[in-house]
N, C-alpha and C positions, 0 to 999 in steps of 0.2 A: 452677546458676544458676536463679533463681526463674522460674516460668512465668506469673506474674501479668501482666506486660506483654503477653505473647502472648494470654492469655485475655481481657484487657481489650480488645485490638485486635479480636479476632474477635467479642467481644460488641458492640462499637460497630458493626461491619459488619452484624451481625444487626439491631440497632436502626435503623440507617440505611435498611435495606430494609423497615421497617415490621414489625419483629419476626417476619419470615418465615423459618422454618427451611429452606424449600426455595427459596432465592434462586437467581438466575442470575449468570452472569459479568458481565453489564452492570450489575446492581445493585451487585455487589462493587466493580467499577472506579469506579462513580459514588461509592460511599461513601469509597473511598480518596482519590479526587480532592477531595471535599468536606473530608476530614480534613486534607489537605495545604494546601488553600486557606485554611481557617479557622485553620490552625496550632494545632489542638487537640492534636495529638500532640506529646509531649515525652518525653525520656528519663527513666528512673527513676534515682534516686541510686545504686542498687545494680546498675545494668546496665553492660554493657561496650560501650555505644554512645557514639560520639563526638558531642558536642553541637555544633551550629552556631549556637546561640542568640546567642553573642557575635560571630559573624561579621558583616561589613559587607555580606553578599550582598544581603539584603533592602533595606537602606537604599540601596544603590547602584541597585537596580532601580527603586525608588520615585522616587529623585531623577532618574534618567535618562529615565524614561518620558515626562514632559511634553515634554522637549526633543525626543525622537524624534517625538512626535506633531506638534509644530510644524514640524519639518523635513520631515515627510512630507505637509504640506498641499498640496492639489492645486487646480487651477483647476476652475471649474464646468463640467460636461460640456455640450458643444454638442448632443450627441445628445438630451438631455432637452428642450431648447428646441425642437428640430426636431420631436420626437415630439408635444409639446404643441401646437405650431402646426398640424401636420398633422391631429391628431385634432379640434381645434377647427374646422378648415376643412371637415371631412367633413360634419358635421351630420346623421349618419344617425340614424334612429329606434332607440331602445334597446328591446330585447326585454324583456318582463316576467319576468326571471330572478330567482332568490334573491339573486344578487350586486347586481343593480340595486335590488331591494327594500331591501337593507341600506344602499346608498348613499342611497336615498330617506329612510330613517329617520335616517341621519346628517345629511342635509340638513334634516330637520325640527328636529333638535336645534340645528343652526347657525342656522336662521331664528329660533328662539325665543331663543337666546342673544344674537343681534344685536338682536332686537326689545327685549330688556331693557336694552340699552345705548343705544338711540336712540329718539327720538320721531318720526322721519321716516316718514310713511306710504308715501312713494314707495320708500324703501329696503326696507321690509318687503314691499311688493307685488312687488319683483323676486325675492324669495327664497321667498315662500309663495304658495299657491293655495287656493281653497276646497276643502273636503273633498268637495263634490258635483260635482267636475269630471268624474268618470267615466272617467279615463284608465286605461290598462291597468296601470300601476304602482301606481295607487291601490288596486286590488283586492288587491294583495299586502300592503299596509300598512293595511288597512281598520281603522277605529276607533283609529287611531294618536293622534288628538286626545284620546282619553280619558286618556292618560298625560301630557297637557300639551304634547305636541309638535305641530308644525305640519306641513302637507303641503308638501313642497318643490316649487317650480315647475319646469317643464320645462327652462328655461334654466339654473337652478341645478343640476339633476340632470345635465345634459349637461356642465357645467363640472366637477363633482365626478368624473364618469367620466373625463374627460380628465386631471384632476389626479392621479387614482390611477395612471394609466399613466405620468404624468410622474414620480411619486415612485418607481415601480418602476425606471425607468431611472437616476434619481439614485442610489438605493441600490445598484444593481448596478454602476454605472460608477465612482462616486467615494465612498469611505468615509472619506476623510481630509481633508475640508474643514475649514477653521478654524472656521467658524460655519455648519454645514449648514442649520439652520433659517432663519436670516436670509437666507442666499444663495438658498435655495429660494423663500422668500416674495418676495424682491425680484425675482428673475428671472421668476417666474410672474406677478407683478403687472404687470410691463412687457409681457408678452405679452398678458395680458387687457386691458390699456389700449389696446394697438394694435388689438385686435379689437373694441373698444367693447362689451364684455360686462358685464352687471350695472352699467349706467351710471345714476346718479342725477343729475338736472339741478341739484340744489342744490350750490353751490360747496363743494368739499372733501369732499363725502360719498363720492364714488367711490373716492378713494384710501383713506379711512379704512375703508370697507366691505370693500374687497379685503384690506386688512391684517389686519383682525380675522378675516375668513372664512378666509384662507389660513393664518394662525397657528393658529387653533383646529382646522383640518383636518389640518395637517401635524404638529403637536406630538405627538399620540398615536402617529402612525405612526413618527416618528423615535425617540421614547422607547422604544416597544416593540421596535423593531429593535435599538437600542443595548443595551438591557438583555438581550435574547436573546443577542447576540454577547458581551457581557461575562460573562454567566452561563456561557458555554461556554469562553471563552478567557482569563479574567482569571487572574492569578498570585497575587493576594492578595485576600481577602474581608474587608471592613470592615463591621461591622454598625451602620450608621447608619440604615438603613430596614428595614422588614419584608421579609425575603427572599421571593422568589417560590417557591423550591423548598420543598415540604412536608417534605422530609428535613432541610433546614437549619433550617427553622422548628421542627421537633421537637427538634433539638439545642439 
């Protein structure tokens, strides 16, 4: 029997590990996993391996997967709403930590993005503050305005901090919601409206402001979480977008 398929298999494992001759077991298992998911492995015409290419196994899994996801849809967790309400009620002063500085930078981006979509000065004043405010978090993001971002206000920073805790509970408790982004935005907007946070006196501005703010803040979190889980647990890889893994990208 020819050894070409075996040599090709081990050659692919070596390439998937970055052409490293001293690879480890984790890299080998990762290479085998990517090979199976991408279905790059196929039998040779001269080998004694039974092919499953004509089997309906894959088509059955692809066809049944959406049905399973719909059946597993769950209700929105009450724990997330309780956590958001409690954190908003505390109103404690945030310490100038790197995590808070990261939230402040995200808030600066959100303030600029919303400012590009509205001409309401009152809405913008709720989200941004002058760079010379001298607060403790401003010291960690000094000269942020040089990149075109704004300095997030204290109210916005506190809201983003509470929303981050809120998303952690949502992702930990419920991963099978029908429309997780929409449900998370709608439920969080209701809580923020009840607390009268980020309120603009102009008619209709409050609801629109919260919708844009929450959608832009939640979408990257939910997308990154979903892609990370999919990268680890999916059974079939379809190359419609640029893959995250450098090993798959090299393939």
